[in-house]
N, C-alpha and C positions, 0 to 999 in steps of 0.2 A: 487885731493883727496889723503889724506894720506893713506899709506899702513897700514893694520892691521895684527896682528898675528892670527894664527889658534885659539889660546885660546880666542882672542877677538871675533872671529866668533862664537865659541862654547858658549859664554856667552849669545848670542841672541837665545832665545828658540822659534823657529818657528814651529808651529804644524798645522795639518790639522784637520778641524772639519766640521760638517754639519749644515747649517742654519736650525734651528727648528722653529723660529718665526721671523717675520719682520713686521714693521709697519711704517707708515709715521712719520716724525719728523717735524711737521709744525712750532714748536717754534724755530728751529735752524736758525741762521743768514743766512747760505747758505743752499740750498736745501739738505736734508739728509734723511737717513732711519735708524731707530733703528733696530739693528740686534742682535739676540740671537743665539750663535753658541755652539753646543754640541761637546766637544772635547773628550768625553768618560770618562771612569772610574776615573782616578786620578785627572783630571782637572775639568770635569763636564761641565755645561753650563755657558758660560760667555757672557756678553753683550757689545755692542759697538754701535757707530753711525758712518755712513760712507756717504761721499758725492759722491754717486754712482747713482744718480737719472737719469742721462742721458741715461745710458745703462740698468738699472734695475728698477723693481718695487718690492714692498714687495712680491707680489705673485710669481714673477720669481726667487726670492732669496731663498725661502723656498725649502729645499731639495738639494740645491747646496753645494758642498764641496768647502771650502775656506781655504786659508792659513792666519795665523795670528801670531803675536808676542804675547806670553802669559805671559812673565815675566816682563813687564813694570808695574810700580805701577798704580793703578786706577787714572783716570783723569776726572775731572768734565768738561763736555761739555754742557754748558748751565745748564738746570735743570736735565740733564741725566749723570749718572756716567758711564764712559767707562772703561771696565776692560781689554780689549785686543785691539791690533791694527791690523785690517784686512788689508792685503797687496794688492796692485794693481799697475798698470802702466798707465801712461797717453797715450791716443790715440793721433792722429795727431792734435786734437783740444784741448787737455788738459783734456778731460773727463776721469775719472778713469775706467779702465777695471780690474776686480778682477783677482788676481793670484790664479789659481786653478790647481790641478793635472790633467793630461790628461787621467788618468784612475782612477776608484774608488780605494781608499786605506782605511785601517782601521782608525777609529776615533783616534785622538790623536797622530798619527804618526809624528815623528820629522823630520824636514828637515836635510838632510845630505849634 
């Protein structure tokens, strides 16, 4: 993988927010959940879909803090418009585990 500059890293706006709503997305080609994340004052609530159904249900996502890229342009995912990219890592079987802070932090905090 090519090296990037610090300015390249700073161009990616990764913020923390709290899932305020989640619901099944049965129309998705691969199993997914629709997620609404509150990033606080300046950013507000943004929506996305995520293929995280192996480890999470809509009920277990609500109230969880997650990390997401908030400065990508909106992207149409089937009939749903995704406004942010929630971040995660694959487990040993390839199922996504969400990236989260290990202690509660203020909404909208930026990754350093």
